[in-house]
C-alpha distance (Angstrom), angle and dihedral (degrees) to the residues before:
residue distance angle dihedral
M1 . . .
E2 3.75 . .
I3 3.75 119.1 .
K4 3.83 91.5 -129.8
E5 3.83 90.8 55.2
F6 3.81 89.5 49.9
L7 3.81 92.1 49.7
N8 3.82 91.7 49.8
K9 3.81 93.1 49.7
F10 3.80 90.1 45.4
K11 3.79 91.9 51.9
E12 3.83 92.0 48.3
Q13 3.81 88.8 66.1
F14 3.80 91.2 70.2
I15 3.78 115.4 90.4
D16 3.82 90.0 -133.9
S17 3.79 96.2 40.7
E18 3.80 91.9 141.5
E19 3.79 92.4 58.2
I20 3.81 102.6 40.9
S21 3.77 130.4 82.6
L22 3.79 114.8 -140.3
T23 3.79 128.4 -177.8
L24 3.77 132.1 178.7
D25 3.81 91.9 -104.1
D26 3.79 95.8 51.0
D27 3.78 121.6 115.7
F28 3.80 90.8 -130.4
R29 3.77 93.2 -164.5
K30 3.83 89.1 69.1
I31 3.81 92.7 62.8
D32 3.80 107.4 109.8
S33 3.79 95.0 -125.6
Y34 3.84 94.3 51.2
D35 3.80 114.1 113.4
S36 3.79 137.8 148.7
L37 3.79 91.6 -80.2
T38 3.79 90.4 56.0
G39 3.80 88.5 50.4
M40 3.81 91.5 52.1
A41 3.81 90.8 46.6
I42 3.82 89.4 53.9
I43 3.82 92.0 49.8
V44 3.82 91.6 48.9
M45 3.82 91.8 46.2
I46 3.83 89.9 53.3
K47 3.80 90.6 51.1
D48 3.82 95.2 45.1
E49 3.82 99.2 40.1
F50 3.80 101.7 33.4
G51 3.81 105.2 20.6
V52 3.80 94.4 -124.2
D53 3.81 122.8 134.6
L54 3.76 113.2 -141.7
T55 3.79 120.9 -174.4
D56 3.80 122.1 -143.0
E57 3.81 90.3 -110.7
E58 3.80 93.0 50.6
F59 3.80 90.7 47.5
K60 3.80 92.3 49.6
S61 3.80 90.3 53.4
L62 3.81 93.0 58.5
P63 3.80 109.5 85.3
T64 3.82 103.0 -174.5
V65 3.79 140.6 33.8
K66 3.81 88.5 -109.4
A67 3.82 91.4 53.3
V68 3.82 89.7 52.7
Y69 3.82 90.6 47.5
D70 3.80 92.8 49.0
Y71 3.82 89.8 49.6
V72 3.82 92.3 50.6
V73 3.83 91.4 47.9
S74 3.81 91.0 50.0
K75 3.85 90.9 53.6
K76 3.81 97.1 48.6
């Protein structure tokens, strides 16, 4: 999995994905359109696209897109 592919799929989970800017170092929870449904969509995307189960607690402990990516890579 390429990090750019991951970032694109991550960004697609936001309802306003076309309007937002998202980098690996961003605290994605601070984006105005982020809510609990976006969080669940990200968790489901990770399971469906990358085959990695991520609990709510694990997800909440990961502050940036890069941290989520590194976690997913470590579980593959």
